[in-house]
N, C-alpha and C positions, 0 to 999 in steps of 0.2 A: 159638667152638669149645667142645666139651665133652671134657674129658680123663677117660676112664673108668678104673676100677681095673685093667682088663686091659691098660692102657698105650696103648690106641687113642685117637686124637683124632678126634672126629666133628664135622662142620660142623653148627651149629645155625642160624646166620643168615649169609647172604651178600648184603650190600647191592649187590654188583656185578650181581646178577640183577634188581634192582628197576626199572631203567630202561635203555633201549637206549643212551642217551648218557652214563650214569654220573652223572647229576645228582642222583640220590637217594642219601642217605648215612645211615649209622647214627650217631646222636648219643648222648645219654645212655641208659644201660641199667642194670637192676638185677635180680638173681635173687632170687626169693622164698626165705625161710629154709629151706623144705623142698626147694628145688631143683626144684620142679615147673613153675614158670613163669618166664619172662623178660619183664619189661615193658621195652620199648625205644622210643626216640623216633626218628622218621623225619624227616630234614631234606631239604627240597626246594630245589634250586638255590641252596644256600648261605645260605638265609634263617635268621634267628634263630627263626622260628616252628617249632613241632614238632607232629607228630601221633604220639600214643603208641599202640602196639599191644601185644598180649600173645601170647607164644608158649607153647604146650604143649610142654614139653621132650621127653616120651616119644613123642608122636605127631608132633612137629615141624610142627604145624599152627598157624595163626594164629587166635585166638579172635575172635568177633564184636566184642568190646570195642574201642571207638575213642574216643580223647580228642583233641579238636581245640583249637587256639589256645593250646597250652602254649608258654611262652616264658620264658627264664631260669629253668629248672626243674631240680630233681633228681627222683628217684623213690625213695620210701621205703616199703617193704612193712611192714605190721603182721605180727607173728610167727606168727599163725595162718594166714597166706596168703590171707586173705579179700579183701584189697584193698591199695591203696597210696595214699600222699599224693603230690600233685604241685602245681605252681603254674601259673597261667595269667592271661591278660588277657581282657577281654571280646572278643567277635568284632568285628573292625575294621568301622567304618561304611562303608568304601569297598571297591571291588574291588582297589585297589592296596594290598594289606596290607603291602607292604614299607615304605611311608612312614607307617604308622599310629603315633600317639603311644603311648609306653609309660606308660600311666596305669591306675590301679585294679588293680594286681597283687593276686592273692589266692591263698590256699591251699585246696585241695579234697581230698576223699577219694573214691576210686572203689572201689566194691564189684564184684568180678568177677561177670560175667554180667548186669550191669545196663547201662542206657543212661546216657550222660553227663548227660543232663537230670535224672537222679535222683541225681547226685553230691551229696555233703554239703559245704556251705561251712563251712570250719573257721575261717578268719581272712581278713579283707580290710582293705585300706588305707582309713583314714578319709578323709572328704571334705577336700580341700585339701592332703593330704599326698602327697608323691612318695616312694614306698617300693618296694623290691624285697625279697621274702621268700625264705627258704630253709628247708627242713624236713628233719628226720632223725628216726630212731627209735633209741632207746638199745639197746645190745647185749642187755640183759635183756628187751627188748620192752615194758617197763612205761610208758615215757614217749615222747612226741613233743616235739621241740625246734624252736621256730620262731625264726629270727633275722631281724630286719627292719632293712634298711639304707637310709639316705637317700642314700648315695653310697659313698665308700670311706673306710675308716679308723675307722668307728664303727658301732655297731648296738645296737638294743634286743634283748632276749631274753626269751621266754616259754616255759613248759613246760606240757604237757597230760598229766595222769594218765589213761592209756588205760583204766584200770579203772573210771574214773568214766563212767557212760553218757552224761552230759551233755557230756563232753569240754570242761570249762570251762578257759579259758585263764588261767594263773596267771603274771602278770608277775614276772620275776626281776630284770631290768635294764630300767629305763625311760629313763634318760638316754642321749642320743645323742652322747656326748662321748668314748667310748673303744670299743675292740674287745673282744668277748667270744666265745669259742667253747668248746664242751664237749669235754673230753678223755675223759670216761667217767664212770661212776657206780657206786657200791655202794649199792643201795637208794636212799634219799632223799638220800644224800651225793653231791654232784656235784663233779667236778674241772673247773676252768675255766682256760683260757689267756686272759690279759688284759694290756693295756698300761696299765691304770689304775694310776697310781703307779709305773709301770715302763715307760719308753719303749721298752725292748728286750725286754719281756715277762717275766711271772712266772706261776706257777701257784698258784691259790687253791682253797679248798674252801668250798662253801655247802651247808648242810643244808636241804632244802626243808621238813623238819619243824619248823625253827626259825621262829617267827612273825616274828622280826626279820631273818631271812635274813642273819645275820652273816657277813661275809667273813673267812675264816681264811687267813692267809698260809702257804703250804706250801713253795714253792720260789722263792727270791728271784731277782731279776734278776741276770744276769751282766754284768760290765762289758766283757768281752772277746768277747761273742757275742750274737747276736740269736735269741731263741726263735722258731722258725718254726712248729712244730706239736708236739702231744703226743697220745698215745693210751694208754688203759689196756688192756693185753693181757698175758696170761700172769702175772697177779698183779703186774705192774710198770708204772710209768709210763715209756713210751719217749718220749724228748724229742729232737726234731731241732733243732739249732742251726746258724745260719749264722755262719761266721767268715770275713770277707772274701769272702762269697758262696760259700764252700766249706762242705760239710756235715759235721757230726759227730752221732752218735746216742748219747745217754747214757741209762742206766737209773737209775731211782730207786725205792725202796720207797714204799709208799703213804703213809707218814708224812713223805715228803720226803727221807729219808736217801739220799745217793748210793750207787749200787750198780754202778759200773763203766760200761763203754760197749760198743757194738757196733762191731767193727772193720770198716770199709767196704772194698770191693775196691780203692779208689783215690781219687783226687781227683775229686769230682763231687757229684751231687745224689741224696739218698735220701729216700724218703717213700712215701706210699700204703700205710701199714701196714694189714694185714688179718689177722683172726683172731678169737678169742673170749676174753674176759677170764679164763675158767676153764681154757683150754687153754695148753699150752706152745708150741704150733706157731704161728709168726708168719710171714707173708709180707710182703716189701717190695720196692720197685722201686729199682734203682740205675742211673744213667746219667751220662755225662760227655762232654766234647768228643771224647775218643778212646775211649769205652767205650759200646758199644751197649746199649740199654735191656734190663736183665736183671732177672728176678725171683729173689730170694733167699729161701730158707727158713731161719728162725732158730729155735733151740730156747732158750726163756728159762730152762729148767731146767738143762741142761748147757752152755749158752752156745755151742753149736756151730752152724755154718751151712754150707749147701751151695747151689750153683746149681740152681734148680728149672727155669728156662727161660731160654735165651739164644739170640738169633738168630745165624745164620751170616751173615757179611758178607764181600763179595768185595774185601777191602782188607787190607793188612798194617798193622795198627794200631800196631805197634812203630815204624813209620816216620813216625808223626804225633807231633809235639812240641807240648805244651801248656805255656805259661808264664803265670804271673800277674805282671803289672807294675803299678806305681803311678805316677801322674803328679800334678802339682799344678795345681789350678785357679787362676783369676786371683786369688782371694782366699786362696790357700794351702791350700785343702781338699785332702786326699789322696783320690784317686779310683782305685779298682781297675780293672783291665782284663785280660781273658784274651786271649792271643795264640796262634793256632793256625796252624801251618805244618809243612811237611815237615822232617824232622830234618836234611836236607842243604841246606836253604835258610838260608844264614847272612847274606847281605848284603841290601841293599834290594831289595824285590820289590813288584810290583803288589799293592795291599792294599785290602780292603773293611773299613770300620769300621762296626759295627752299634750302634745305641743305641735306648733307649726312654724311660726317665726320667720315670715318672709312675704315679699311682694306687697307690703302695706296692707295685708289682710288681717283684720281684727278677729280674735277668737271671742266673740260675744256670746252671751247665754242663749241657748236654744233647747227645745224639747227633744229628747232622744229616747224612745222606748228601749233601744239597745243598751244605752248607758244605764237606764233604770232597772233593766233586768239584772245587771251586775250589782247594782246598789241594793236591790231587793234581796239578793242572796247573801247580803252582809258585807259586801266589798265597798271600798271607797273609790270614787272616781274624781280626779283632779284635772283641771285645765289651766295651763300656765299661759299668761299673756306676755310673750317674749318680745324682746327687741327684734326689729325686722318687720313686725306687724304695723298696724295703723292706730293702735289704741291711744297713742299720745301725739299723733300727727306726723308730719314729714320727718322731723328730727328723730323720732322713735324708729321710723322705717330706715332712715339713713344709718342709724347706729347699729343696724343689724344686717347690712348688705355690703357687697364688694369687700374691701380690706377689713371691714368691721364684722364679718360673718362669725368670727369666733365668739363675739359677744352673745350671739344666740345660743351657742352651745354652753357657754358659761352660765347664762340665765337658767337654762334647763337643768343643768347639773345642780345649781343652787336651789332650785325648786325641789328637786329630788332629795337633796340633803335636808332641806327644811321639813319635808314630810316625815322623814325619819326622826330627826332631832326633836320635833314637836309631838312625837308619839301618835301621829296620824297613820302613817304606814308602818306595818310590822317590820321588824329588823331585817328579816330575810324574805320579805314579801312585797317587793316593789317591782312592778312591770312598767315599761314605757311603750307608748304607741304613737304613731304618726303616719300620715299618708302624703305622697307626692313630695313636696318640699319638706313635709314632716317626716317622711320616710328617710330622706337624707339626714335630717336632724337626729332621728333615733340611731341610725347606723353610725353617725359621726360620734355621738356621745358614748356609745357602747365601746367604740375603739379607744376613746380617751379615758373612760372610767368604767371598765367592765365589771369591777368588783362592786359597784354601786347597785346593780340591778339583778333581780332574779330571772327576769324574762324581758324580751324585747320583741315588739311586733312592728315591722317596717313594711308599710304598704306602698306599692307602685312608686318606689323612691327613685330619686336621681342619685345613682351610686358611683358613676364614673364621671368625675367632674372635669376630666380633660377632654372628653369627647361628646358631652351632652349637646353642644351647639351644632353637631353634624346631623341630627335626626329630627324629623317632623318640624315642630315649631320651637325647637330648642334655642334658636338664635334670639328669640324674644326674651330669654331668661338672662342674657348677658347683662341687662340693666341691673339685675340683682346679684348675679354671681360673678360677673366679670368675663372677659374674653380670653379663653385658653390660648389664643394666638398671640397674646401680648405677654411678654416675659414676667412683668410684675404680677399680673393676674394669674398666670400659669403657676408661679411659685406659691401664691396664696391658696389657690385651688388645690394644689398638690398637698398642702399642709393638712387638709382635713378630708380630702376625697375618700369616702368610705372604702372603695375598692382598693385604694393604694395604701391605706394606713392600718390595715389589719395587723395585729400584734401576735404572731405565733409564739407559743410557749407560755401564754398568759391565760388563766382560766376565764372563760367568757360565760355570760348568761345564756340560757336557752333562747334561741332566735327563730322566729317564724317570719319569713319573707313572703309577701303576697304580691302577685301581679296577675295580669290577664293576657291572653294570647294575642289579642288585637288591640292593645292599648296604643292609640295613636297620639297620645299626649306625652307620656313618658314611656318610650319603647321598652318592651319586656327584657331586652338584652341587658339593661342595667341590673335588673334583679337576678337574671341568669348568671351573669359574670360574678356578681357580688357573692351569691350563694356558693358558686363553685369555688371561689377563693376562700370562703369561710371553711368549707368542707375539706379543702386541701391543706388547711393549716392545723397545727396542734393547739386546740383551744380548750382542752379539758374534756370532761365527761358529758356535758350537756349538749343537746342536739342543735343542729342548724338545719332547718326544714324550709323547703320552697313549696309554696302553695300556688298553683296556676289555675285560674278560672278560665274556662273555655267559653267562646262566643260572648266575650265581655270586653270592656274597655277600661277607661281610667277610673270608673266608679259609677257615674250617673247612668241611668237607664237599665239597671239590673232588674229582672223580675223579682217579685217578693220572695219566692222560694229560694232563689239563688242568694239573695241578700241574707236571708235567715240562715242558710247553710254556712255562709262566711262568718257571720257573727257567732254562731254556735262553735265553729272551729277556733275562732280567736279567743272566745271566753273560756272554752275548755282548755286551751293551751295555757292561757294566763292563770287559770285556776290551778292547773297541775303544778305550776312552778312557784306560785305565790302562797299556796296552801289554802285557798278558798274552797269550801265544800259547797258546790253549786246545788247539790241534791237537798241540802238543808235550806228550806225556805223560811225566812223570818216572818214577822207578823205585820207586814206593810200592805196587805191586800193581795189580790190575784197577781200572778206573774205578768209583767208588762209585755212579754213576748211568749 
C-alpha cells in the first residue's frame, strides 16, 4: 500500500492477483530512496528461490527488469535510485531447483533498465567456502556493508566506499568467531553491535579512516539484559534489549551516555526501527501475545509517541491473559515460558506447548490469530524459551548446540512437566508443537519421553541427523548440529536423531507430521522417512499421520486459504487428543479465525 498525504491508501502491489491458486507470494521488498520504485521479490510455491521485479510507483506498472535465482537475499538501493544490490546463487544445474545445493552465494548490483546478464559482480564466495552474504547501504548512501556468514553466531564484515568507482572491498572484520552488525555511521565512524568480549552484546566504534581500525568500546555489556539490536536515528542510538525475552528500548547519546528509554505499549517485542539519522521522526513495530502488530511513531526530540497504524481485530484482547513463568531444567537451569490463556481459565486445560531452541533465535512475544483461536476455545498455549536460542546471549545459544543439544530437549521436557505439576495443563491433555528445528525438537522429546504427551505436531522437521548436511542448505546447519562426517559429532547426533531413536514396543502419543512437497529448506524426505519408521514400529493404538502440503515450501508464502486449512487440521488433531471441545466457544469475543 501507499499512504498519500491526502490520507488515502492506494494499492501498489497485490500478490493475490498473481496466480489463480494463490501460490505466488510477495517476499522481500524495498523502496528506492526517492520513492519512485519498489523492487520486490516474487516467491513461487513456497520456495526459497526468488524472482525480483521492479514497480514504477507513479504508473503502477512493472518494468522489464527481471532478476532470477535470487535466494537468501535482501534488496538494497543506492541513493541515486540507479539500481540495487541483491544476492543470488548460480542457476541450478537440474530442473528440480528445490533440491539444488546452496553453494557459491554472491552479491550483485543491478542497474535499472539493463539485463541481468549485465549485472555487476560485487563479491562472491571463495572456492571451498560455505558462506551466505547479506548486503545493506548506510543511511548516508556513502557505503555498502557486506556481512558474510558461515552459519549462525559469527560473521565477517567488509565495507565498500561507493564513491570509489572500483567499489573495492575493504575488510573490517576477518575472523569468523563473533557476530558483528552495523548500527549506523557518522562519516567514516561506524557504530557496531558485537558479542566480541561481551556474550550478551556491546556497542563499539571503529573509524574506517584509522589504518589500525582500532575498536573503541562505547556501550558496555549489561549483566541483566541481552542486546538485541541498535540503530542510529534522530541523533541517538536506540538500543533494544531482551530481558527474559521481553523487550525494552533505551536511548543513548552518540558518546555512549544513557539518555532515557522509550516506554513501550506493553509487554512484548519492539523493533524494525525506521527513519533517518538527521530526522526526529522514527517509526517502529510493537507486537505481543495479546497485542496486534502495531506501528508506532516516536519523536526523538520531544520524546512523544503515537499509534501510526494498528489493525482492527475481532477479539476482546482484555479477556486474554499472558503470564511469564519460569521452570527448572534437569541441571537446575532457569527456563522462561510464556503462558497464554483466557482470563477465566483458572484450572487445568488442554494445552499446546511450543518450542524451537536453536540457531540463536529467540522465541519473543508476537501476535498470532491462530494461537488465539485455540485460546478462545478454552485451551492454553505455552511458548518455552529454551537453550539454543538467543534469549540470554551467546552463552545461552552455545548451551544448546553441538554436544550440548540434549540441554534443549531437557529444557522442553522440564517445561512440559511444569505445566502439569502447576495445574496449567490437564493431566492427559498436553500436546507439543514445533517447526523446522522445532520439528526436530518435538520428535526427539517424544522418543525420549513418550508418556508425557497426548499428542505431538512436528512440522517440516530435521529428522535424519546423519544425512541433513547432504541436502540443499543443510551444510549451514553444522554450526548448530555438528558435522556427521566427524566421529564425535556423529555419535552425538545419533544419540538423539528422531529417525534413529524411535522406541518400538512403547506406547507413543498421537503424532501429526507436516511437510510440503517442494520444501527446499528442509527437504520433505526427512518427514517421509520419519513417518514411515513410526508407522512400521509397534507404538500403541494412537495414530502417526503424515500431512503433505502441495505447491508449498518451508512455510513462508502460503496463500491464506492454505494456511487456514493447515491450522484447522493441526488444531482439530490437537483438540481430539487433548480433549478440547473446539465447538464450545467461550466468552472472549468473536473467533480470531
